[in-house]
Wavefront OBJ file of the C-alpha trace (Angstrom):
o trace
v 44.660 -75.788 45.410
v 42.056 -76.129 47.889
v 41.499 -79.610 49.738
v 38.023 -79.799 47.904
v 39.545 -79.896 44.620
v 42.244 -82.312 45.394
v 39.736 -84.667 46.888
v 37.534 -84.194 43.751
v 40.532 -85.082 41.505
v 41.499 -88.053 43.744
v 38.077 -89.436 43.275
v 37.998 -89.094 39.615
v 41.487 -90.680 39.267
v 40.125 -93.455 41.527
v 37.124 -94.294 39.415
v 38.799 -93.943 36.055
v 38.643 -97.102 34.045
v 40.470 -97.967 30.587
v 37.413 -98.260 28.675
v 35.991 -94.913 29.926
v 39.114 -93.000 30.422
v 38.620 -90.619 27.626
v 35.279 -89.729 28.963
v 36.866 -89.096 32.378
v 39.540 -86.812 30.772
v 36.884 -84.683 29.321
v 34.767 -84.575 32.511
v 37.873 -83.436 34.359
v 38.432 -80.733 32.065
v 34.909 -79.625 32.331
v 34.674 -79.880 36.126
v 37.957 -77.740 36.446
v 36.993 -75.019 33.897
v 37.220 -72.477 36.681
v 40.573 -73.596 37.889
v 41.923 -73.806 34.304
v 40.713 -70.440 33.280
v 42.627 -68.928 36.309
v 45.752 -70.710 35.293
v 45.720 -70.122 31.600
v 47.828 -67.158 30.073
v 45.969 -64.317 28.663
v 46.553 -65.378 25.066
v 44.530 -68.617 25.544
v 40.871 -68.990 26.227
v 39.451 -72.066 28.144
v 37.615 -73.198 25.033
v 40.937 -73.409 22.861
v 42.455 -75.364 25.680
v 39.783 -77.601 25.638
v 40.028 -77.956 21.912
v 43.583 -78.689 21.969
v 43.221 -81.122 24.602
v 40.628 -83.047 22.683
v 42.745 -83.184 19.526
v 45.940 -84.175 21.476
v 43.858 -87.209 23.017
v 42.660 -88.212 19.576
v 46.219 -88.101 17.991
v 47.618 -90.502 20.740
v 45.214 -93.008 22.124
v 47.883 -94.040 24.814
v 47.295 -90.723 26.647
v 43.675 -91.932 27.322
v 45.387 -94.436 29.592
v 47.389 -91.805 31.740
v 46.218 -90.626 34.856
v 44.012 -87.780 34.092
v 45.568 -85.023 36.309
v 49.143 -85.683 34.838
v 47.510 -85.111 31.345
v 45.960 -81.972 32.330
v 49.203 -80.693 34.041
v 51.310 -81.570 30.981
v 48.678 -79.567 28.881
v 48.785 -76.698 31.193
v 52.703 -76.531 31.179
v 52.463 -76.332 27.431
v 49.850 -73.489 27.558
v 51.676 -71.669 30.011
v 54.833 -71.731 27.721
v 52.954 -70.721 24.680
v 53.629 -74.283 22.987
v 51.139 -76.369 21.113
v 51.736 -79.888 21.913
v 51.702 -82.935 19.330
v 51.157 -80.778 16.221
v 53.181 -80.478 12.959
v 54.787 -77.491 14.385
v 56.973 -79.826 16.565
v 57.205 -77.540 19.373
v 56.306 -79.914 22.271
v 54.817 -83.460 22.927
v 52.695 -85.084 25.498
v 54.522 -88.498 26.218
v 52.594 -91.446 28.080
v 54.956 -93.179 30.480
v 54.547 -95.971 32.875
v 55.884 -95.007 36.209
v 57.357 -98.046 37.996
v 56.760 -96.211 41.196
v 53.026 -95.388 41.137
v 52.312 -98.300 38.641
v 50.395 -96.105 36.487
v 50.639 -94.447 33.153
v 51.375 -90.811 33.646
v 51.675 -87.881 31.116
v 55.050 -86.027 30.781
v 55.657 -82.907 29.057
v 58.449 -83.041 26.415
v 59.844 -79.912 24.513
v 60.829 -80.501 20.811
v 63.854 -78.628 19.351
v 61.561 -76.142 17.596
v 60.118 -75.417 21.045
v 63.429 -74.919 22.450
v 64.372 -72.517 19.568
v 61.130 -70.692 19.955
v 61.648 -70.078 23.725
v 65.168 -69.134 23.137
v 64.029 -66.183 20.599
v 61.290 -65.247 23.026
v 64.008 -64.507 25.701
v 64.854 -61.337 23.685
v 68.649 -61.912 23.756
v 69.060 -64.152 20.694
v 69.381 -62.831 17.209
v 69.828 -66.224 15.710
v 69.853 -69.656 16.595
v 69.967 -73.118 14.661
v 70.358 -76.828 14.768
v 71.334 -79.025 11.709
v 71.970 -82.589 10.833
v 75.215 -83.237 8.980
v 75.250 -85.977 6.540
v 78.225 -88.189 5.422
v 78.513 -86.615 1.965
v 78.341 -82.985 3.137
v 81.419 -80.893 3.498
v 81.929 -80.134 7.420
v 84.562 -78.977 9.512
v 84.963 -77.037 12.844
v 87.647 -75.910 15.208
v 87.435 -74.920 18.733
v 89.606 -72.721 20.835
v 90.041 -68.933 21.066
v 88.845 -68.274 17.336
v 86.018 -70.929 16.760
v 85.121 -71.871 13.329
v 82.307 -74.018 11.767
v 81.904 -74.643 8.022
v 79.032 -76.857 6.621
v 78.253 -77.114 2.898
v 75.565 -79.699 2.416
v 75.650 -81.948 -0.608
v 72.925 -81.379 -2.961
v 71.763 -84.917 -3.366
v 72.626 -88.377 -2.046
v 73.581 -86.962 1.260
v 74.029 -90.243 3.023
v 73.591 -91.140 6.703
v 73.480 -88.780 9.448
v 77.265 -88.535 11.128
v 76.835 -85.609 13.292
v 74.586 -82.699 14.488
v 75.361 -79.227 15.630
v 73.599 -76.313 17.249
v 74.694 -72.709 17.802
v 73.379 -69.310 18.582
v 74.394 -65.399 18.081
v 73.340 -62.948 20.737
v 72.100 -59.533 19.951
v 75.246 -57.964 21.221
v 77.522 -60.245 19.071
v 78.316 -63.096 21.104
v 78.123 -66.462 19.660
v 78.697 -70.221 20.465
v 78.145 -73.745 19.090
v 78.315 -77.330 20.011
v 78.867 -80.255 17.800
v 78.193 -83.862 18.551
v 78.608 -87.103 16.483
v 75.927 -89.564 16.093
v 77.928 -91.856 18.537
v 77.931 -88.879 21.321
v 74.184 -88.554 20.737
v 73.611 -92.119 21.392
v 75.659 -92.313 24.260
v 73.762 -89.393 25.789
v 70.518 -91.262 25.024
v 71.699 -94.445 26.784
v 72.728 -92.470 29.721
v 69.852 -90.374 30.381
v 66.858 -92.229 28.847
v 65.308 -95.318 30.725
v 63.528 -96.418 27.569
v 66.806 -96.633 25.731
v 68.537 -98.153 28.492
v 65.931 -101.121 28.541
v 65.231 -101.195 24.980
v 61.849 -99.912 24.767
v 59.998 -98.033 22.074
v 60.576 -94.177 22.421
v 60.884 -90.985 20.699
v 64.344 -91.814 20.160
v 63.308 -94.570 17.704
v 60.791 -92.740 16.031
v 62.233 -89.238 15.677
v 66.009 -89.860 16.290
v 67.155 -86.638 14.384
v 64.611 -84.440 16.279
v 65.714 -85.548 19.540
v 69.261 -85.262 18.549
v 68.727 -81.931 17.622
v 67.334 -81.049 20.951
v 70.118 -82.772 22.759
v 72.644 -80.664 21.000
v 70.574 -77.414 21.340
v 70.407 -77.788 24.953
v 74.178 -78.412 25.220
v 74.854 -75.111 23.111
v 72.332 -72.953 25.117
v 74.256 -73.956 28.426
v 76.727 -71.389 27.489
v 74.408 -68.768 26.182
v 73.632 -65.551 28.444
v 69.867 -66.195 28.686
v 67.533 -65.027 31.576
v 66.599 -67.467 34.353
v 63.167 -67.700 33.004
v 64.616 -69.673 29.857
v 66.304 -71.999 32.254
v 63.080 -72.348 34.243
v 61.303 -73.258 31.119
v 63.779 -75.866 29.844
v 63.734 -77.562 33.226
v 60.189 -78.554 32.697
v 61.361 -80.870 29.822
v 60.498 -84.555 30.343
v 58.631 -83.986 33.638
v 55.177 -85.017 34.749
v 52.909 -83.052 37.121
v 49.743 -83.876 38.647
v 48.537 -80.281 39.773
v 47.026 -77.182 37.751
v 48.442 -73.913 38.808
v 49.116 -70.292 37.593
v 52.998 -71.164 37.958
v 53.638 -74.628 36.485
v 57.253 -73.988 36.146
v 57.355 -73.944 39.995
v 55.358 -77.044 40.850
v 57.215 -80.020 41.623
v 57.426 -83.046 39.198
v 56.693 -86.491 39.956
v 59.488 -88.729 40.484
v 60.013 -91.361 38.117
v 61.090 -94.801 39.279
v 63.092 -97.783 38.280
v 60.987 -99.390 35.580
v 59.519 -96.054 34.167
v 58.939 -96.548 30.393
v 58.054 -93.920 27.889
v 55.996 -94.577 24.906
v 56.853 -93.248 21.752
v 54.497 -90.455 20.274
v 51.937 -91.516 17.553
v 49.911 -89.617 15.152
v 50.605 -86.216 13.604
v 53.442 -83.980 14.663
v 56.166 -86.254 14.770
v 58.803 -85.661 11.940
v 62.386 -86.897 12.123
v 63.734 -83.602 10.366
v 61.490 -80.764 9.641
v 64.194 -78.081 9.332
v 66.417 -79.226 6.395
l 1 2 3 4 5 6 7 8 9 10 11 12 13 14 15 16 17 18 19 20 21 22 23 24 25 26 27 28 29 30 31 32 33 34 35 36 37 38 39 40 41 42 43 44 45 46 47 48 49 50 51 52 53 54 55 56 57 58 59 60 61 62 63 64 65 66 67 68 69 70 71 72 73 74 75 76 77 78 79 80 81 82 83 84 85 86 87 88 89 90 91 92 93 94 95 96 97 98 99 100 101 102 103 104 105 106 107 108 109 110 111 112 113 114 115 116 117 118 119 120 121 122 123 124 125 126 127 128 129 130 131 132 133 134 135 136 137 138 139 140 141 142 143 144 145 146 147 148 149 150 151 152 153 154 155 156 157 158 159 160 161 162 163 164 165 166 167 168 169 170 171 172 173 174 175 176 177 178 179 180 181 182 183 184 185 186 187 188 189 190 191 192 193 194 195 196 197 198 199 200 201 202 203 204 205 206 207 208 209 210 211 212 213 214 215 216 217 218 219 220 221 222 223 224 225 226 227 228 229 230 231 232 233 234 235 236 237 238 239 240 241 242 243 244 245 246 247 248 249 250 251 252 253 254 255 256 257 258 259 260 261 262 263 264 265 266 267 268 269 270 271 272 273 274 275 276 277
């Protein structure tokens, strides 16, 4: 990115005020139409990108408070991955976070579990992939070892509360694998890796626990799948914030989060606890 563009972005970010931030966001998108067009994949036009950006801002007012370039960076990451953020598809979300290091609200890109599934299928090596919730009245058993087995018979009614989550895959050449995590396992994972959960702040773990749990167990299962490097690079963008726009967002360095970083739970359309079962 040229020095001229960087200076223009810095100037826009400096003058942004909360009451006019929405206008600043839209002005930034308009002023960077040329750079945006160069960075977009061939399947998306700048006009469609702008429409999705405007809709996303309207769905979650907290995004308006973010540093404009981080919102644009998250939007571009989603576009290059072919995922639409903050929609009922549940593929991806743009999450506002307060960064304790920069003392600013910044927009981070977050994969949904359905986005992970979509990316895995697009790798060309997966024949089947799934993630499910196990409820207390379901019949469920599994075995590990050389001959792995998994059996799940959902109860037809009164399934009770969630007790576990599992995800698995089958490759086109016949290979397969699965991972099972209890609700306690998932909560311990969130407590270890989510700053907001550690500090008791509102986050997607509160509003969409089952979706976050499915994503967690999916990522664990796919660690053992024979997927291409491109898939791993795409997954590495999960929960990152970037303040640049380029034609290779997966290669751009992420902003470093600091102690005191807080994520805000997404609001509006597109956040469902369990859209698969």
